[in-house]
C-alpha positions in Angstrom: 8.9 -17.8 -20.6 9.9 -14.2 -20.0 9.0 -12.3 -16.8 7.2 -9.0 -17.2 7.5 -6.4 -14.6 4.2 -5.2 -13.2 3.4 -1.6 -14.1 2.7 -0.7 -10.5 6.1 -0.8 -8.9 7.0 1.5 -6.0 9.7 4.1 -6.7 13.2 3.1 -5.6 13.3 5.8 -2.9 10.2 4.4 -1.3 11.5 0.8 -1.4 14.8 2.0 0.1 13.0 3.8 2.9 10.9 0.8 3.7 14.0 -1.4 3.6 15.9 0.9 5.9 12.9 1.0 8.3 12.8 -2.8 8.4 16.5 -3.5 8.8 17.0 -0.7 11.4 13.9 -2.0 13.2 12.2 1.4 13.2 9.0 -0.1 11.9 7.0 -3.3 12.3 6.4 -5.4 9.2 2.6 -4.9 9.5 3.1 -1.1 9.3 5.3 -1.4 6.3 2.9 -3.7 4.5 0.1 -1.4 5.2 2.1 1.6 3.9 2.9 -0.4 0.8 -0.7 -1.4 0.3 -1.9 2.2 0.7 0.8 3.5 -1.7 -0.2 1.0 -4.3 -3.9 1.8 -3.9 -3.2 5.5 -4.2 -1.0 5.0 -7.2 -3.8 3.0 -8.9 -6.3 5.7 -8.1 -4.1 8.4 -9.6 -3.4 6.2 -12.7 -7.2 5.6 -13.2 -7.9 9.3 -12.9 -5.1 10.0 -15.4 -6.8 7.6 -17.8 -10.1 9.5 -17.7 -8.4 12.9 -17.8 -9.7 13.3 -21.4 -13.0 14.2 -19.8 -11.2 17.3 -18.5 -13.3 17.4 -15.4 -11.6 18.4 -12.2 -15.0 18.1 -10.5 -15.3 14.4 -11.5 -11.7 13.7 -10.4 -12.3 15.4 -7.0 -15.6 13.5 -6.6 -13.9 10.1 -7.3 -11.0 10.9 -5.1 -13.2 12.0 -2.2 -15.4 8.9 -2.5 -12.4 6.5 -2.8 -10.3 8.2 -0.1 -12.9 9.6 2.4 -11.5 11.6 5.2 -12.0 10.2 8.7 -14.8 11.8 10.7 -13.8 14.4 13.1 -14.3 13.9 16.8 -17.2 16.3 16.6 -18.9 14.4 13.8 -18.4 11.1 15.7 -19.9 12.6 18.8 -22.9 13.9 16.9 -23.4 10.4 15.4 -23.3 8.9 18.9 -25.8 11.6 20.0 -28.1 10.5 17.2 -27.9 6.9 18.5 -28.7 8.1 22.1 -31.6 10.2 20.7 -33.1 7.1 19.1 -32.7 5.1 22.4 -33.8 7.9 24.8 -36.8 6.0 26.0 -34.7 3.1 27.5 -32.0 5.3 28.9 -32.2 7.2 32.2 -31.2 10.5 30.4 -33.4 13.6 30.2 -34.1 14.8 26.7 -33.1 18.3 27.8 -29.6 17.0 28.7 -29.2 15.5 25.3 -30.2 18.8 23.7 -27.7 20.7 25.8 -24.9 18.2 24.8 -25.9 18.3 21.1 -25.9 22.1 21.1 -22.5 22.2 22.7 -21.1 19.8 20.2 -22.7 21.7 17.3 -21.2 24.9 18.6 -17.7 23.5 18.3 -15.7 24.6 15.3 
């Protein structure tokens, strides 16, 4: 039985970097495995988008990439979500609604 190489193999430079980080103890194995996992997932996403490139739709590619690799919420967005939770629970919290409004307006004013 012959062994076939999997089509998704990291480039040698990346393998060498991970190997150096491991042997020189610059990185923990968990970090290296996470980096490898993410690199594989990113390569798979790009390969998939290349396969559907015949559609010639940059908008579709951008949409798929955005949905599959969402950017983490900013601190402002996280704070506003927490404000929404507080807003829903205001009746059981000893916080004045006016205070919540002031905090929300301050958060929304941030860039």
